[in-house]
C-alpha positions as CSV (number, residue, x, y, z in Angstrom):
1,X,0.0,0.0,0.0
2,X,1.1,3.6,-0.7
3,X,-0.2,6.8,0.9
4,X,-0.6,10.1,-0.9
5,X,0.3,12.4,2.0
6,X,-0.5,15.7,0.2
7,X,-3.2,16.1,-2.4
8,X,-5.7,18.8,-3.2
9,X,-8.5,16.8,-4.8
10,X,-11.1,19.1,-3.2
11,X,-10.3,21.6,-5.9
12,X,-12.6,22.3,-8.8
13,X,-10.2,20.6,-11.3
14,X,-11.5,17.3,-9.9
15,X,-15.2,18.2,-9.9
16,X,-16.1,16.4,-13.1
17,X,-14.4,13.1,-12.3
18,X,-13.4,13.0,-8.6
19,X,-15.1,9.5,-8.1
20,X,-13.1,8.1,-11.0
21,X,-9.9,9.7,-9.7
22,X,-10.4,8.0,-6.3
23,X,-11.1,4.7,-7.9
24,X,-7.9,4.9,-10.0
25,X,-6.0,5.7,-6.8
26,X,-7.4,2.6,-5.1
27,X,-6.5,0.4,-8.1
28,X,-3.0,1.8,-8.0
29,X,-2.7,0.7,-4.4
30,X,-3.0,4.1,-2.8
31,X,-4.7,3.2,0.5
32,X,-5.1,6.6,2.2
33,X,-5.0,10.2,1.0
34,X,-4.5,13.4,3.0
35,X,-6.4,16.3,1.5
36,X,-4.6,19.6,2.2
37,X,-6.2,23.0,2.9
38,X,-4.3,26.1,1.9
39,X,-6.9,28.8,2.7
40,X,-10.2,29.0,4.5
41,X,-12.3,27.8,1.5
42,X,-10.1,24.9,0.6
43,X,-9.7,23.9,4.2
44,X,-13.5,23.8,4.7
45,X,-13.8,21.8,1.4
46,X,-11.1,19.4,2.5
47,X,-12.9,18.7,5.8
48,X,-16.2,18.2,4.0
49,X,-14.8,15.8,1.5
50,X,-12.9,13.8,4.1
51,X,-16.0,13.5,6.3
52,X,-18.0,11.8,3.6
53,X,-15.3,9.7,2.0
54,X,-13.6,6.7,3.5
55,X,-9.8,6.7,3.6
56,X,-9.6,10.5,3.1
57,X,-8.3,12.8,5.9
58,X,-7.9,16.5,6.0
59,X,-5.8,19.4,7.1
60,X,-6.6,23.1,7.6
61,X,-4.2,26.0,7.1
62,X,-3.2,29.1,5.3
63,X,-0.6,29.1,2.5
64,X,2.1,31.9,2.6
65,X,0.7,33.4,-0.6
66,X,-2.6,34.0,1.3
67,X,-1.1,35.0,4.6
68,X,-2.8,38.4,4.5
69,X,-6.1,36.6,4.7
70,X,-5.3,35.0,8.1
71,X,-7.4,37.0,10.5
72,X,-8.3,36.2,14.1
73,X,-11.7,35.1,12.8
74,X,-10.1,32.7,10.4
75,X,-7.8,31.3,13.1
76,X,-10.9,30.7,15.3
77,X,-12.5,28.8,12.3
78,X,-9.3,26.7,11.9
79,X,-9.4,25.9,15.6
80,X,-13.0,24.7,15.3
81,X,-12.4,22.7,12.1
82,X,-9.3,21.1,13.7
83,X,-11.5,19.6,16.3
84,X,-13.1,17.4,13.7
85,X,-12.5,13.7,13.8
86,X,-10.8,13.6,10.4
87,X,-8.6,16.6,10.7
88,X,-5.1,15.3,11.5
89,X,-2.7,18.2,10.8
90,X,-2.4,21.9,10.3
91,X,-1.2,23.5,7.1
92,X,-0.1,24.0,4.6
93,X,1.7,27.0,6.1
94,X,5.2,28.4,5.6
95,X,7.4,30.7,3.6
96,X,7.7,31.3,-0.1
97,X,10.3,33.6,-1.5
98,X,9.9,32.5,-5.1
99,X,6.9,34.7,-5.7
100,X,6.8,38.2,-4.2
101,X,3.1,38.1,-3.3
102,X,3.2,38.7,0.5
103,X,6.0,40.5,2.4
104,X,8.3,38.2,4.4
105,X,7.3,40.0,7.7
106,X,3.6,39.2,7.1
107,X,4.5,35.6,6.2
108,X,6.5,35.3,9.4
109,X,3.7,36.5,11.7
110,X,1.0,34.3,10.1
111,X,3.3,31.3,10.1
112,X,4.1,31.7,13.8
113,X,0.5,32.0,14.7
114,X,-0.3,28.7,12.9
115,X,2.7,27.0,14.5
116,X,1.5,28.0,17.9
117,X,-2.0,26.7,17.1
118,X,-0.5,23.4,16.1
119,X,1.4,23.2,19.4
120,X,-1.8,24.1,21.3
121,X,-3.8,21.3,19.5
122,X,-0.9,18.8,19.5
123,X,-1.2,18.4,15.7
124,X,1.7,17.9,13.2
125,X,2.3,20.7,10.7
126,X,2.5,20.7,6.9
127,X,5.2,23.1,5.9
128,X,5.5,24.9,2.6
129,X,9.0,26.1,2.0
130,X,10.2,27.5,-1.3
131,X,13.6,29.2,-1.5
132,X,13.4,29.9,2.2
133,X,15.0,27.0,4.0
134,X,17.4,29.0,6.2
135,X,14.7,31.3,7.5
136,X,12.1,28.5,7.7
137,X,14.4,26.4,9.8
138,X,15.3,29.3,12.1
139,X,11.6,30.0,12.7
140,X,10.9,26.4,13.5
141,X,13.8,26.2,15.8
142,X,12.6,29.3,17.7
143,X,9.1,27.8,17.9
144,X,10.6,24.6,19.3
145,X,12.5,26.7,21.9
146,X,9.2,28.2,22.9
147,X,7.6,24.9,23.5
148,X,6.9,23.4,20.1
149,X,7.5,19.6,19.6
150,X,11.0,18.4,18.8
151,X,10.2,14.8,18.1
152,X,7.3,12.5,17.3
153,X,4.6,14.1,15.3
154,X,6.3,17.4,14.5
155,X,5.5,17.6,10.8
156,X,6.7,17.4,7.2
157,X,8.4,19.8,4.8
158,X,6.0,19.3,1.9
159,X,7.4,19.0,-1.6
160,X,10.9,19.2,-0.5
161,X,13.0,20.8,-3.2
162,X,16.3,21.5,-1.5
163,X,19.8,20.0,-1.4
164,X,21.5,17.6,1.0
165,X,22.4,20.4,3.4
166,X,18.8,21.6,3.5
167,X,17.6,18.1,4.1
168,X,20.0,17.7,7.0
169,X,18.8,20.9,8.6
170,X,15.1,19.8,8.2
171,X,15.8,16.4,9.6
172,X,17.7,17.8,12.5
173,X,14.5,19.6,13.5
174,X,12.6,16.3,13.7
175,X,10.6,16.8,10.4
176,X,9.9,14.4,7.6
177,X,10.7,15.2,3.9
178,X,7.7,15.1,1.6
179,X,8.8,14.0,-1.9
180,X,6.7,14.9,-5.0
181,X,6.9,14.6,-8.7
182,X,9.8,17.0,-8.6
183,X,12.1,14.1,-8.0
184,X,11.2,12.7,-11.5
185,X,12.2,15.9,-13.4
186,X,15.4,15.7,-15.5
187,X,17.0,18.7,-13.8
188,X,16.4,17.6,-10.2
189,X,19.7,15.9,-9.7
190,X,20.4,17.7,-6.4
191,X,17.0,16.7,-5.0
192,X,17.6,13.1,-6.0
193,X,20.9,13.1,-4.2
194,X,19.2,14.4,-1.1
195,X,16.5,11.7,-1.3
196,X,19.1,9.0,-1.8
197,X,21.0,9.9,1.3
198,X,18.1,10.8,3.6
199,X,17.0,8.1,6.1
200,X,14.3,6.0,4.7
201,X,12.3,6.3,7.9
202,X,12.0,10.1,7.3
203,X,10.5,10.1,3.8
204,X,6.9,10.6,2.8
205,X,5.5,10.4,-0.7
206,X,3.0,12.9,-2.0
207,X,1.6,14.1,-5.3
208,X,0.4,17.7,-4.6
209,X,-2.2,16.9,-7.1
210,X,-3.3,18.6,-9.4
211,X,0.1,20.3,-9.4
212,X,3.7,18.9,-9.9
213,X,2.7,16.1,-12.2
214,X,5.5,13.5,-12.6
215,X,7.6,13.6,-15.7
216,X,5.7,10.8,-17.5
217,X,2.6,13.0,-17.6
218,X,4.2,16.4,-17.2
219,X,1.9,19.2,-18.4
220,X,-1.2,17.2,-17.6
221,X,-3.3,17.3,-14.4
222,X,-1.7,15.4,-11.6
223,X,-3.7,12.9,-9.5
224,X,-3.2,10.6,-6.5
225,X,-2.6,7.4,-8.6
226,X,0.6,8.9,-9.9
227,X,2.2,8.5,-6.5
228,X,3.3,5.2,-7.8
229,X,5.7,6.9,-10.3
230,X,7.2,8.9,-7.5
231,X,7.7,5.8,-5.4
232,X,9.3,4.0,-8.4
233,X,11.8,6.9,-8.9
234,X,12.8,6.9,-5.2
235,X,13.2,3.2,-5.1
236,X,15.4,3.3,-8.2
237,X,17.5,6.0,-6.8
238,X,18.0,4.1,-3.5
239,X,18.6,0.8,-5.4
240,X,15.8,-1.0,-3.5
241,X,12.6,-2.8,-4.5
242,X,9.3,-0.9,-4.5
243,X,7.7,-3.1,-1.9
244,X,10.0,-2.1,1.0
245,X,9.9,1.5,0.0
246,X,6.1,1.4,0.0
247,X,6.0,-0.3,3.4
248,X,8.5,2.2,4.9
249,X,6.8,5.4,3.6
250,X,3.4,4.1,4.5
251,X,4.6,3.3,8.0
252,X,6.1,6.8,8.2
253,X,2.9,8.5,7.3
254,X,0.9,6.4,9.7
255,X,3.4,7.3,12.5
256,X,3.4,11.0,11.8
257,X,-0.3,11.4,11.5
258,X,-1.2,8.8,14.1
259,X,-3.5,7.0,11.7
260,X,-3.4,3.7,13.6
261,X,-4.9,5.5,16.6
262,X,-7.7,6.9,14.5
263,X,-8.9,3.7,12.8
């Protein structure tokens, strides 16, 4: 069994054929999916979809591109949504320096507020980090110094895109590395090296569907069944069979998100 630990199948791109998409995921051996919220609307939709669909779970959170929309009212709504039985993490939240949509200072404040909420609720966090690893790790370290978790269900750096030094910094903070279709791209040699040397027990596999489609279907809509191609690439890079990789990454996801306790 494989787990897609980061997907956005609540989005309108899946409205016409969501049932078929979920069936294809099941046929591909994807046993559970984590539907990620990245603003108020997508968080609400993620929870609604998870509540009515077996083997789907949800998160709630605010993406750094939308940090300006994180008000006290929104935070209260996230707190209420996070009390639901199928909400198992907060995020995605984080820093993004690739697109200059929100000032770094605004991103910092809204990220810290969400990290503090995660600590309050004892939930792991889904971190979005693009071209901001140094600052992101510093903020997380400060959060941990203020009482945030240092081990156990800390969280995952979603769609990890850094180098070996970045991976080492993330792992030292107790986080997992979430690996997407980026690892299949021809120019991702640095990422593949990082994935090869990272401990297997700290890797998760995710599609970020409908985004970041693996190379075999690049340019098309991504979907959870394609997590198999990501897993194949990682297994090839690490020179192991798919089965032990699938077992390990599934166990990692179940450990981080405490799935065994929820069944």
